[in-house]
Backbone bond lengths (Angstrom), bond angles and torsions (degrees), N, CA, C in turn:
res aa  C-N    CA-C-N  psi(-1)  N-CA   C-N-CA  omega(-1)  CA-C   N-CA-C  phi
1 M - - - 1.471 - - 1.523 109.59 -
2 F 1.333 115.65 133.64 1.460 120.27 -177.39 1.529 110.00 -75.03
3 S 1.335 117.23 136.04 1.468 121.51 177.42 1.514 109.38 -132.79
4 M 1.314 114.92 147.57 1.460 120.57 179.70 1.526 110.12 -71.02
5 P 1.327 117.76 137.70 1.461 119.80 175.02 1.527 109.75 -66.53
6 E 1.320 116.96 128.64 1.462 120.60 -174.99 1.529 109.68 -85.25
7 T 1.319 114.65 73.49 1.455 122.15 -177.94 1.520 110.51 -94.26
8 I 1.336 115.47 177.00 1.461 121.07 176.23 1.526 110.14 -57.18
9 S 1.335 116.87 -49.66 1.467 120.57 -177.01 1.526 111.41 -63.17
10 Y 1.327 116.96 -34.08 1.468 120.95 178.16 1.527 110.30 -61.42
11 Y 1.320 116.81 -45.27 1.461 120.15 -177.79 1.526 112.36 -76.12
12 V 1.328 116.72 -26.41 1.465 118.87 172.71 1.527 109.46 -65.09
13 D 1.335 116.19 -44.53 1.469 120.15 178.37 1.529 111.00 -62.28
14 Q 1.328 116.57 -39.08 1.464 120.52 177.99 1.531 110.45 -60.72
15 F 1.314 115.61 -42.59 1.464 120.69 -179.20 1.527 111.14 -66.83
16 L 1.328 117.06 -42.90 1.462 120.43 179.86 1.527 110.95 -64.25
17 D 1.334 117.06 -38.05 1.470 120.28 175.56 1.531 110.55 -64.63
18 H 1.316 115.56 -37.40 1.470 120.62 176.96 1.531 110.28 -60.43
19 L 1.328 116.28 -42.11 1.465 120.04 178.74 1.524 111.13 -66.17
20 R 1.328 116.46 -42.68 1.466 120.74 -176.67 1.525 112.43 -67.59
21 F 1.327 115.92 -50.88 1.462 120.14 -166.59 1.529 114.41 -99.03
22 E 1.325 117.02 -28.50 1.463 118.88 -179.80 1.528 111.33 -97.66
23 K 1.321 116.10 -45.47 1.461 120.16 179.30 1.525 112.40 -85.75
24 E 1.350 116.44 -16.16 1.463 122.32 -178.25 1.531 111.04 52.95
25 A 1.338 114.69 44.36 1.463 120.42 178.45 1.525 109.76 -69.68
26 S 1.326 115.76 155.77 1.462 120.31 179.33 1.525 109.95 -68.66
27 S 1.326 115.77 159.12 1.466 120.18 179.13 1.524 110.68 -62.19
28 H 1.327 116.88 -33.75 1.466 120.93 178.55 1.532 110.61 -63.85
29 T 1.336 116.31 -43.58 1.465 120.77 179.22 1.520 111.02 -64.12
30 V 1.325 116.18 -44.99 1.471 120.40 -179.72 1.526 110.35 -62.66
31 T 1.324 116.84 -40.00 1.466 120.58 179.05 1.523 111.06 -62.47
32 N 1.332 116.95 -43.26 1.468 120.26 179.03 1.525 111.07 -60.85
33 Y 1.338 116.60 -46.09 1.462 120.11 177.75 1.527 110.85 -61.70
34 S 1.322 115.97 -41.57 1.462 120.65 -178.30 1.525 111.28 -61.40
35 V 1.325 116.51 -45.18 1.471 120.98 179.96 1.528 110.61 -64.66
36 D 1.330 116.37 -46.62 1.469 120.40 -177.76 1.527 111.33 -62.90
37 L 1.324 116.30 -44.35 1.467 119.81 -177.20 1.524 111.82 -74.49
38 A 1.334 117.44 -26.91 1.467 120.02 174.58 1.526 109.85 -66.14
39 Q 1.334 116.57 -40.56 1.466 120.42 177.42 1.526 110.77 -65.34
40 F 1.319 115.84 -41.12 1.464 120.07 178.66 1.529 110.56 -65.21
41 S 1.328 116.61 -42.32 1.469 121.31 179.76 1.522 111.14 -62.24
42 E 1.327 115.66 -40.64 1.467 119.79 179.46 1.527 110.70 -63.47
43 Y 1.329 115.55 -40.61 1.468 119.25 178.13 1.530 110.27 -62.86
44 L 1.337 116.64 -44.37 1.464 120.41 -179.99 1.526 110.87 -62.36
45 E 1.326 116.44 -40.96 1.469 120.49 179.14 1.523 110.57 -61.23
46 N 1.332 116.11 -41.67 1.467 120.09 178.98 1.526 112.05 -66.05
47 Q 1.345 115.75 -23.35 1.461 120.49 177.99 1.527 111.92 -90.46
48 G 1.326 116.59 1.68 1.455 120.73 179.90 1.517 113.87 77.47
49 I 1.336 117.02 21.93 1.467 121.67 -179.18 1.524 108.83 -103.06
50 S 1.333 117.09 123.93 1.462 120.67 -175.78 1.521 113.68 -118.60
51 K 1.340 117.67 -7.25 1.463 120.71 -178.81 1.526 110.40 -127.40
52 P 1.329 117.69 141.77 1.471 120.41 -179.98 1.524 113.01 -57.82
53 G 1.338 116.74 -34.10 1.454 120.10 -178.11 1.515 114.06 -67.29
54 D 1.338 116.64 -14.46 1.467 120.29 179.62 1.527 112.62 -89.44
55 V 1.325 116.51 -2.85 1.469 120.74 -179.64 1.523 109.14 -87.60
56 D 1.328 116.48 129.47 1.462 120.01 175.58 1.529 109.71 -122.46
57 A 1.314 116.01 179.69 1.462 120.88 -176.25 1.526 111.54 -62.07
58 H 1.321 116.85 -35.61 1.468 120.24 -180.00 1.525 110.74 -61.86
59 V 1.331 116.83 -41.21 1.466 121.11 179.47 1.528 110.43 -63.40
60 I 1.328 116.51 -43.26 1.466 119.90 -178.38 1.526 110.69 -66.86
61 R 1.328 116.98 -39.44 1.474 119.50 177.55 1.525 110.63 -62.82
62 S 1.323 116.93 -41.61 1.467 120.84 179.34 1.523 110.55 -63.73
63 W 1.332 115.90 -41.49 1.470 119.89 177.57 1.523 111.00 -63.16
64 L 1.326 117.31 -42.16 1.462 120.78 -179.07 1.525 110.80 -64.44
65 R 1.329 117.21 -39.46 1.470 120.17 176.32 1.523 110.53 -63.20
66 A 1.332 115.97 -38.82 1.464 119.91 178.75 1.529 110.63 -65.19
67 V 1.330 116.55 -42.35 1.468 120.93 178.94 1.524 110.47 -59.15
68 M 1.321 116.58 -46.88 1.461 120.14 -179.68 1.522 110.93 -67.85
69 G 1.332 115.98 -29.58 1.461 119.91 177.17 1.516 113.01 -70.09
70 Y 1.343 117.01 -22.18 1.462 120.99 177.52 1.526 111.78 -73.93
71 G 1.325 116.67 -9.67 1.456 119.91 178.59 1.512 114.87 100.39
72 Y 1.338 117.52 8.90 1.463 119.61 176.88 1.528 110.00 -67.13
73 A 1.316 115.83 145.08 1.462 120.66 175.52 1.523 109.33 -65.46
74 K 1.333 116.04 157.91 1.462 119.85 -179.91 1.523 111.41 -59.51
75 S 1.328 116.38 -37.07 1.464 119.54 -179.91 1.525 110.97 -65.12
76 S 1.339 117.34 -39.31 1.463 120.89 178.51 1.525 110.76 -68.84
77 S 1.336 116.21 -40.29 1.464 120.20 178.24 1.526 110.41 -63.71
78 A 1.331 116.39 -39.90 1.465 120.51 178.86 1.524 110.61 -64.66
79 R 1.332 116.81 -38.08 1.468 119.87 178.65 1.524 111.02 -66.02
80 K 1.325 116.89 -40.81 1.463 120.63 179.52 1.527 110.66 -64.45
81 L 1.325 116.22 -40.27 1.461 119.45 176.62 1.525 110.31 -64.04
82 S 1.322 116.89 -38.63 1.458 120.87 178.14 1.530 110.92 -61.36
83 S 1.333 116.63 -37.94 1.467 120.58 177.83 1.526 110.59 -63.56
84 V 1.325 115.92 -42.95 1.467 120.14 179.44 1.526 110.48 -66.21
85 R 1.321 116.90 -39.43 1.466 120.45 177.39 1.527 111.07 -61.11
86 S 1.323 115.84 -44.38 1.467 119.86 -179.72 1.525 110.79 -63.40
87 W 1.321 116.38 -38.77 1.464 120.93 179.46 1.524 110.93 -63.65
88 F 1.328 116.37 -46.23 1.462 119.19 -179.35 1.529 111.80 -69.21
89 A 1.328 117.37 -33.61 1.465 119.72 175.58 1.530 109.89 -62.50
90 F 1.333 116.10 -39.11 1.464 121.59 176.65 1.530 110.32 -63.91
91 L 1.330 116.71 -45.47 1.465 121.00 -179.03 1.529 111.47 -63.59
92 K 1.315 116.42 -41.14 1.465 119.57 179.32 1.528 110.21 -66.36
93 G 1.330 116.16 -39.43 1.459 119.62 178.05 1.515 112.82 -63.34
94 K 1.333 116.29 -29.42 1.463 121.43 179.05 1.531 112.39 -88.35
95 G 1.335 116.49 -4.07 1.455 119.98 -179.78 1.513 113.94 79.48
96 V 1.335 116.89 14.38 1.470 120.63 -179.91 1.525 110.45 -73.71
97 V 1.333 116.64 -38.44 1.466 121.21 176.54 1.524 108.24 -120.48
98 A 1.322 115.42 147.70 1.466 120.13 -178.44 1.517 111.88 -78.62
99 R 1.320 116.68 -30.68 1.464 120.74 179.78 1.519 109.83 -139.43
100 D 1.305 115.45 157.02 1.462 121.55 -176.46 1.526 109.18 -100.20
101 P 1.341 118.61 102.44 1.467 120.55 -178.06 1.524 113.24 -70.63
102 A 1.334 116.92 -24.43 1.465 119.85 -177.98 1.523 112.04 -73.13
103 K 1.329 116.04 -20.06 1.458 120.22 -177.96 1.526 111.63 -65.49
104 E 1.327 116.35 -23.81 1.463 121.05 -177.00 1.527 112.93 -84.65
105 I 1.329 117.15 -9.86 1.463 120.90 -171.15 1.523 111.03 -89.71
106 R 1.315 115.43 130.10 1.463 120.86 174.67 1.521 108.69 -94.25
107 G 1.308 115.54 131.94 1.455 120.10 -179.00 1.513 112.38 -76.95
108 P 1.327 116.72 170.86 1.466 120.55 177.68 1.520 110.77 -63.65
109 K 1.313 116.21 141.99 1.460 120.63 179.99 1.520 109.39 -73.84
110 L 1.326 115.34 122.62 1.458 120.06 -177.82 1.520 110.22 -88.65
111 P 1.336 117.51 139.90 1.468 119.80 178.76 1.520 110.74 -68.42
112 A 1.325 115.68 143.98 1.462 120.01 177.46 1.523 109.04 -69.74
113 R 1.318 115.39 135.60 1.462 119.85 -179.53 1.517 110.12 -99.55
114 L 1.325 115.05 133.42 1.457 119.50 175.43 1.526 109.03 -74.19
115 P 1.324 117.15 143.20 1.465 118.72 177.86 1.516 111.01 -62.58
116 K 1.318 116.04 142.85 1.457 121.18 -179.39 1.523 109.71 -81.35
117 A 1.316 115.61 126.29 1.462 119.74 -178.22 1.525 110.74 -75.59
118 L 1.335 115.44 147.40 1.455 120.11 175.50 1.523 109.83 -71.01
119 S 1.313 116.03 143.21 1.455 119.51 172.11 1.530 108.53 -73.16
120 R 1.317 116.20 164.00 1.468 119.89 178.80 1.528 110.69 -59.35
121 E 1.352 115.76 -41.67 1.461 119.93 -178.42 1.529 111.12 -65.10
122 A 1.350 116.49 -41.36 1.468 120.08 -179.61 1.521 110.66 -66.22
123 A 1.334 116.26 -39.11 1.466 119.71 178.98 1.523 111.05 -64.59
124 E 1.333 116.22 -40.29 1.461 119.54 179.27 1.530 110.88 -65.27
125 R 1.335 116.57 -38.80 1.468 119.71 177.43 1.522 110.77 -65.00
126 L 1.339 116.04 -40.00 1.460 120.26 179.81 1.521 110.98 -62.25
127 V 1.323 116.44 -45.25 1.462 120.50 -179.29 1.522 110.62 -65.00
128 T 1.336 116.46 -38.05 1.460 120.53 -177.26 1.520 112.09 -74.76
129 V 1.341 116.22 -48.47 1.460 120.75 -175.11 1.523 111.68 -78.22
130 G 1.340 116.68 -33.43 1.457 119.42 -172.72 1.508 114.92 -79.50
131 T 1.329 118.10 -3.20 1.458 119.78 -175.43 1.517 110.20 -114.60
132 V 1.327 116.37 83.90 1.460 121.69 178.40 1.520 108.97 -136.51
133 G 1.332 116.20 162.96 1.453 120.13 176.04 1.516 112.61 90.49
134 D 1.343 114.96 -166.81 1.461 121.21 -174.74 1.524 112.68 -65.22
135 D 1.317 117.02 -28.49 1.464 120.21 -176.62 1.524 111.92 -99.13
136 E 1.326 117.06 25.76 1.466 120.88 -175.25 1.520 112.38 -57.25
137 A 1.339 117.94 -45.13 1.465 120.69 -177.61 1.524 110.80 -65.46
138 R 1.324 116.22 -42.90 1.466 119.94 178.82 1.525 111.24 -64.13
139 D 1.336 115.77 -47.15 1.461 119.64 -176.89 1.520 111.62 -64.42
140 R 1.324 116.05 -36.86 1.466 119.87 178.20 1.527 110.15 -62.79
141 A 1.327 116.57 -44.03 1.462 120.31 179.63 1.529 110.86 -64.70
142 I 1.325 116.60 -40.36 1.467 120.51 178.81 1.521 110.83 -61.55
143 L 1.334 116.44 -48.12 1.461 120.02 -178.56 1.521 112.06 -65.20
144 E 1.322 116.63 -38.67 1.467 119.64 179.10 1.532 110.82 -63.03
145 L 1.334 116.89 -40.23 1.463 119.81 -179.47 1.524 111.95 -73.23
146 L 1.326 116.48 -41.40 1.463 119.30 -179.47 1.519 111.13 -64.14
147 Y 1.327 116.20 -46.07 1.464 118.92 -177.04 1.524 111.92 -83.29
148 G 1.332 116.39 -46.45 1.459 119.65 -174.51 1.510 114.30 -72.50
149 C 1.346 117.40 -29.17 1.466 120.60 -176.37 1.523 112.81 -108.30
150 G 1.311 116.41 -15.17 1.464 118.82 -177.44 1.512 112.76 72.47
151 L 1.341 117.08 26.97 1.462 119.42 178.33 1.523 110.76 -69.23
152 R 1.321 115.88 144.99 1.456 120.01 168.75 1.524 107.97 -75.38
153 I 1.330 115.78 155.11 1.468 119.38 -177.81 1.525 110.69 -60.86
154 A 1.338 117.02 -40.08 1.465 119.98 179.94 1.526 110.75 -64.43
155 E 1.338 117.20 -36.61 1.460 120.84 178.43 1.523 110.47 -66.95
156 L 1.321 116.21 -42.29 1.460 120.11 179.57 1.521 110.98 -64.94
157 S 1.330 116.42 -40.84 1.462 120.80 -179.52 1.524 111.34 -60.32
158 A 1.328 117.20 -39.29 1.466 121.60 -175.62 1.529 113.43 -88.95
159 L 1.330 117.74 0.44 1.462 121.20 -175.13 1.531 111.36 -66.21
160 E 1.344 116.06 130.64 1.460 121.80 179.36 1.528 109.88 -108.28
161 W 1.337 115.55 152.54 1.462 119.55 179.24 1.525 111.43 -61.16
162 S 1.323 117.10 -32.06 1.466 120.42 -179.35 1.523 112.25 -66.21
163 A 1.332 116.29 -17.64 1.463 120.50 -179.38 1.524 112.03 -97.17
164 V 1.337 116.86 4.46 1.464 121.22 -177.46 1.529 109.40 -111.83
165 D 1.327 116.13 123.83 1.464 122.04 175.98 1.527 107.14 -107.58
166 L 1.333 115.88 100.02 1.459 120.19 -176.23 1.520 112.30 -70.78
167 D 1.329 117.72 -29.70 1.464 120.38 179.81 1.527 111.38 -70.26
168 E 1.326 115.75 -45.15 1.465 120.55 -179.21 1.528 112.33 -87.19
169 R 1.341 115.50 -7.90 1.472 121.98 -178.25 1.531 110.82 55.91
170 M 1.330 113.96 56.46 1.459 122.17 178.57 1.523 109.36 -134.46
171 A 1.337 116.19 147.20 1.461 121.19 174.87 1.520 108.90 -131.78
172 R 1.310 116.00 139.03 1.464 121.87 178.24 1.527 107.56 -102.60
173 V 1.316 116.67 117.25 1.463 120.44 -176.33 1.520 109.88 -123.83
174 M 1.325 114.55 154.94 1.460 121.40 176.03 1.520 108.24 -98.24
175 G 1.318 115.79 114.79 1.453 120.65 -178.38 1.511 112.22 -89.62
176 K 1.332 115.19 -162.05 1.463 120.77 -179.65 1.521 110.39 -63.61
177 G 1.326 115.77 143.25 1.453 120.49 179.12 1.513 113.30 72.66
178 G 1.343 117.24 15.70 1.457 120.52 179.08 1.516 114.00 72.37
179 K 1.333 117.21 18.75 1.464 120.60 -179.92 1.526 110.48 -87.25
180 E 1.324 114.84 130.55 1.459 120.03 -179.95 1.520 110.27 -84.73
181 R 1.328 115.80 140.15 1.462 119.72 174.82 1.524 109.45 -140.14
182 I 1.317 114.83 151.68 1.458 121.54 179.40 1.523 108.49 -100.63
183 V 1.329 115.41 127.29 1.461 120.70 -175.94 1.528 109.53 -119.67
184 P 1.327 117.96 121.69 1.466 119.66 175.76 1.528 110.52 -79.91
185 F 1.322 117.06 152.63 1.460 119.39 174.00 1.524 109.07 -136.06
186 G 1.312 115.38 159.04 1.456 121.19 -172.57 1.512 114.75 -87.20
187 R 1.332 114.17 -177.96 1.461 120.96 -177.40 1.525 111.92 -63.37
188 C 1.336 116.66 -40.85 1.469 119.62 -179.08 1.526 111.20 -64.16
189 A 1.335 116.20 -39.29 1.462 119.66 178.12 1.525 110.42 -66.21
190 R 1.339 116.73 -39.34 1.467 120.25 178.71 1.524 110.64 -62.20
191 E 1.334 116.42 -45.07 1.461 120.10 179.90 1.527 110.99 -63.29
192 A 1.336 115.85 -38.86 1.464 119.50 179.30 1.525 110.93 -66.64
193 L 1.336 117.02 -38.51 1.463 120.85 178.65 1.527 111.25 -67.66
194 L 1.332 116.86 -41.03 1.461 120.19 178.24 1.527 110.97 -62.19
195 R 1.317 115.46 -42.82 1.463 119.82 179.62 1.521 110.56 -64.75
196 W 1.332 116.11 -41.51 1.460 119.94 179.75 1.526 111.06 -67.45
197 R 1.329 117.61 -38.28 1.464 120.65 -179.55 1.528 111.28 -62.29
198 D 1.328 115.84 -33.89 1.467 119.93 -178.64 1.526 112.52 -67.34
199 V 1.339 117.09 -28.03 1.469 119.59 -175.48 1.523 112.95 -114.57
200 S 1.322 117.03 -4.66 1.462 120.07 -176.82 1.528 110.51 -72.76
201 P 1.337 116.76 159.00 1.469 119.65 179.85 1.521 113.59 -71.71
202 G 1.330 117.27 -4.77 1.457 120.47 179.66 1.518 111.71 81.64
203 G 1.315 115.26 -175.13 1.451 119.49 -179.48 1.515 112.21 112.43
204 Q 1.307 115.40 -172.31 1.457 122.79 -174.58 1.525 112.55 -70.53
205 Y 1.323 115.58 -42.07 1.457 119.98 -172.72 1.526 111.69 -92.66
206 V 1.327 115.13 145.26 1.462 120.11 177.55 1.526 109.96 -62.01
207 F 1.328 115.41 -41.34 1.465 120.27 179.90 1.534 108.51 -122.17
208 P 1.339 116.42 87.74 1.464 119.54 -177.56 1.523 112.23 -74.27
209 G 1.328 114.62 153.32 1.452 120.09 175.78 1.515 111.05 -88.49
210 Q 1.308 116.15 -176.68 1.462 120.73 -176.70 1.522 112.41 -67.67
211 R 1.332 117.38 -25.48 1.463 120.62 -177.07 1.523 112.54 -101.46
212 G 1.313 116.66 12.96 1.452 119.85 175.54 1.510 115.46 96.75
213 G 1.328 118.00 -19.15 1.457 120.43 177.30 1.516 110.39 -83.28
214 A 1.327 116.02 -160.58 1.460 120.54 178.28 1.527 110.00 -72.41
215 I 1.308 116.08 150.47 1.457 120.87 177.18 1.530 109.52 -61.43
216 A 1.319 117.08 140.75 1.465 120.70 -179.25 1.522 110.47 -68.82
217 V 1.323 115.77 143.93 1.463 120.83 -179.90 1.523 110.82 -57.82
218 R 1.329 117.23 -42.06 1.465 119.50 -177.65 1.524 112.27 -69.18
219 T 1.337 117.25 -22.38 1.464 120.08 175.84 1.514 110.61 -69.26
220 V 1.340 115.87 -38.57 1.461 120.38 178.19 1.517 109.83 -64.68
């Protein structure tokens, strides 16, 4: 009886079919895996390796160094390693390999990315579009303080009326580590706070929750 040779390319095809038909992955995802695993397969072929069981952690580390040496960004190298990890996890689940050598490999350390600031136009659209419905006055005040003052959500949630000076346009907030800081706010934020104060249910907190305490962070 004729049987398919159980080569590297055979098991790559098996994995890609698994993504297509069992996981119902998008064509874009399947293409990315296909490209990454084709590069890995080519490297293995050049090393004289034809079976998945012959791949060990040393081989994968050498391949990863080669990938980074080609000039790929760390993020691209990390994605390629992730593809290889997923492939070996699939092979181990199918009993093709006894152990997963990719599990031992640490990927390249990715640089931390700073959050992208909103443009002035985007912030204005957010304030305009995001404030509708019964809570319009409250939401407007929240957005004005978050964007205009740079308050953290936890700081805004805990903000009390006693800590807000509407005349001087200053707010006293408790930051990280229990450190107090004074935050100025602009005319638009003051107007939004005045409008919200006129219709708010009152109480200790600027933005009270449903049970009378401070508004929950996840609600904001």
